[in-house]
C-alpha positions in Angstrom: 19.4 -1.9 -59.6 18.4 -4.5 -57.6 16.3 -7.0 -59.5 13.8 -7.0 -56.0 12.0 -3.7 -55.2 10.5 -3.1 -52.1 6.8 -1.1 -52.2 6.7 1.3 -49.4 2.8 0.5 -48.7 0.5 -2.3 -47.2 -2.3 -1.4 -49.5 -2.9 -4.5 -51.4 -5.1 -2.4 -54.0 -2.0 -0.4 -55.0 0.5 -3.4 -55.0 -1.8 -5.3 -57.6 -2.1 -2.0 -59.8 1.5 -1.5 -59.5 2.7 -5.2 -60.3 0.4 -5.1 -63.5 1.8 -2.0 -64.5 5.3 -3.1 -63.9 5.0 -6.5 -65.1 7.2 -6.2 -68.3 10.2 -4.5 -66.2 12.9 -6.9 -65.1 12.4 -6.8 -61.3 10.0 -8.0 -58.6 8.1 -5.6 -56.6 7.8 -6.8 -53.0 5.1 -5.5 -50.4 7.3 -4.2 -47.4 4.7 -6.0 -45.2 6.3 -9.3 -46.9 9.8 -8.0 -45.4 8.3 -7.4 -41.8 8.3 -3.5 -42.4 5.8 -1.4 -40.7 4.0 1.6 -42.3 6.1 4.9 -41.8 4.8 7.9 -39.9 3.6 9.9 -42.6 4.4 13.7 -41.1 4.8 15.4 -44.2 2.4 18.4 -45.4 2.6 17.4 -48.8 2.2 14.3 -51.2 5.9 14.6 -52.1 7.0 14.7 -48.5 5.0 11.6 -47.5 6.2 9.8 -50.4 9.8 10.3 -49.8 9.4 9.5 -46.0 7.6 6.3 -46.9 10.6 5.3 -49.6 13.5 6.0 -47.2 11.9 3.9 -44.5 11.4 0.9 -46.4 14.8 1.1 -48.4 16.6 1.7 -44.9 14.9 -1.3 -43.2 15.3 -3.5 -46.2 18.6 -2.6 -47.8 16.5 -2.5 -51.1 15.7 0.0 -53.6 12.4 1.4 -52.9 9.1 2.5 -54.5 6.9 4.8 -52.7 3.3 6.0 -53.7 1.4 8.9 -51.8 -1.9 9.6 -53.3 -5.2 11.1 -52.7 -8.4 12.5 -53.7 -8.8 16.4 -53.9 -12.5 17.6 -54.2 -12.4 21.5 -55.4 -15.8 22.1 -53.3 -14.0 20.8 -50.1 -11.1 23.0 -50.5 -8.8 19.9 -51.7 -10.2 17.4 -48.9 -9.8 14.7 -48.1 -6.3 15.2 -49.8 -3.5 13.9 -47.5 -5.9 12.4 -45.2 -7.7 10.5 -48.1 -7.1 6.9 -46.8 -8.1 7.8 -42.9 -10.8 10.6 -43.9 -13.4 8.8 -41.8 -11.2 8.2 -39.1 -9.7 4.7 -39.7 -7.0 4.1 -42.0 -8.2 2.1 -44.8 -12.1 2.1 -44.2 -13.2 2.5 -47.9 -16.9 2.5 -47.0 -16.6 4.7 -44.1 -14.4 7.2 -45.8 -16.8 7.2 -49.1 -19.8 7.7 -46.8 -18.4 10.8 -45.2 -17.7 12.1 -48.6 -21.1 11.6 -50.0 -22.4 13.2 -46.8 -19.8 16.1 -47.0 -21.2 16.7 -50.5 -24.9 16.3 -50.0 -26.2 19.8 -51.0 -23.4 20.2 -53.8 -24.9 20.7 -57.4 -23.7 18.6 -60.2 -21.3 21.4 -61.6 -19.7 22.2 -58.4 -18.6 18.3 -57.9 -15.3 18.5 -59.7 -12.4 16.5 -58.0 -9.0 15.1 -59.1 -7.1 11.9 -58.0 -3.3 12.8 -57.4 -0.4 10.4 -57.3 3.3 11.1 -56.6 5.7 8.3 -56.8 9.4 8.3 -55.7 11.8 5.8 -56.5 15.0 5.6 -54.6 18.0 3.4 -55.3 19.1 3.3 -51.7 18.0 4.9 -48.5 20.5 7.8 -48.7 19.7 8.3 -52.5 20.2 12.2 -53.0 18.7 12.1 -56.5 15.3 10.3 -55.9 13.4 10.0 -59.0 10.1 11.7 -58.8 6.9 11.6 -60.8 3.4 13.0 -60.4 0.0 12.1 -62.2 -3.4 13.6 -61.8 -6.8 12.2 -63.0 -9.8 14.8 -63.4 -13.2 14.0 -62.8 -16.6 14.5 -61.0 -17.8 12.9 -57.7 -21.2 11.0 -58.2 -24.0 11.2 -56.1 -23.9 7.4 -55.1 -21.1 4.5 -55.5 -21.4 2.6 -58.8 -19.1 -0.6 -59.7 -17.5 -3.3 -58.0 -13.7 -2.9 -59.4 -11.0 -0.8 -58.4 -11.0 0.4 -54.5 -10.9 3.4 -52.1 -12.9 6.2 -53.8 -13.2 4.5 -57.3 -16.8 3.8 -57.1 -17.7 7.5 -56.4 -15.5 9.1 -59.1 -16.3 9.6 -62.8 -13.3 10.2 -65.1 -13.9 13.1 -67.6 -14.9 11.8 -70.7 -16.5 8.8 -69.2 -20.1 8.2 -67.9 -19.0 5.2 -66.0 -17.2 5.5 -62.4 -13.5 4.4 -62.2 -14.9 1.0 -60.6 -16.4 0.3 -63.5 -13.8 0.7 -65.9 -11.9 -2.3 -67.4 -8.7 -2.8 -65.2 -6.3 -2.4 -68.1 -8.0 1.0 -69.0 -8.2 2.4 -65.9 -4.4 1.3 -65.6 -3.7 3.7 -68.3 -5.8 6.5 -67.3 -5.4 6.5 -63.9 -3.1 9.1 -61.8 -1.1 6.3 -60.6 -0.9 5.2 -64.1 0.2 8.7 -65.5 3.1 9.1 -62.7 4.4 5.8 -63.5 4.7 6.5 -67.0 6.6 9.3 -66.3 8.6 7.6 -63.6 9.5 4.8 -66.4 10.5 7.5 -68.8 12.9 8.9 -66.2 14.1 5.6 -65.1 14.9 4.5 -68.7 16.8 7.5 -69.4 18.6 7.2 -66.0 19.7 3.7 -67.1 20.8 4.7 -70.4 23.3 7.6 -69.0 26.8 6.9 -68.0 27.1 6.0 -64.4 23.6 5.5 -64.2 21.8 2.5 -62.3 22.3 -0.9 -64.1 
């Protein structure tokens, strides 16, 4: 494995989270924007398809191994929305305040016991653009949607999401605790396990 790996995302929050989660491994995670790679067209109909599209796009344009994340918030009362459209739920990609406001409006008449939701993350690791056997891992983080944002940490929908077993929002959690509990942390733990097994097998990546 090349000691540099491109992250197929322009999301600064994801980059920071993943760098923290991968800090003990022997490669450097570089954002695709630092390598002049524009975002891929996310034309898939599932999180897995979009993660693969993004990873292949970044790997092909940089010649580096690529890590892609496709993730979103799925609210049961909204039939899984915002789902694949989480980042652009209110129309403009990455407008967290507008996305949160739209979500609160959509749930304004929804009682407490119907506000369950989960974050889903799919991570894809490609050794090269034409890798026929990508490593794919999924993580889910269950909780509920609050009636108003709370906390200054995290990003995206974190201020509105109260994880199961906690009385605070994801934006109020300590960053190291959030990294262990989150959908992204869970997916990455599974990906790391698969990556470690791959490196230990004859013919696996070095």
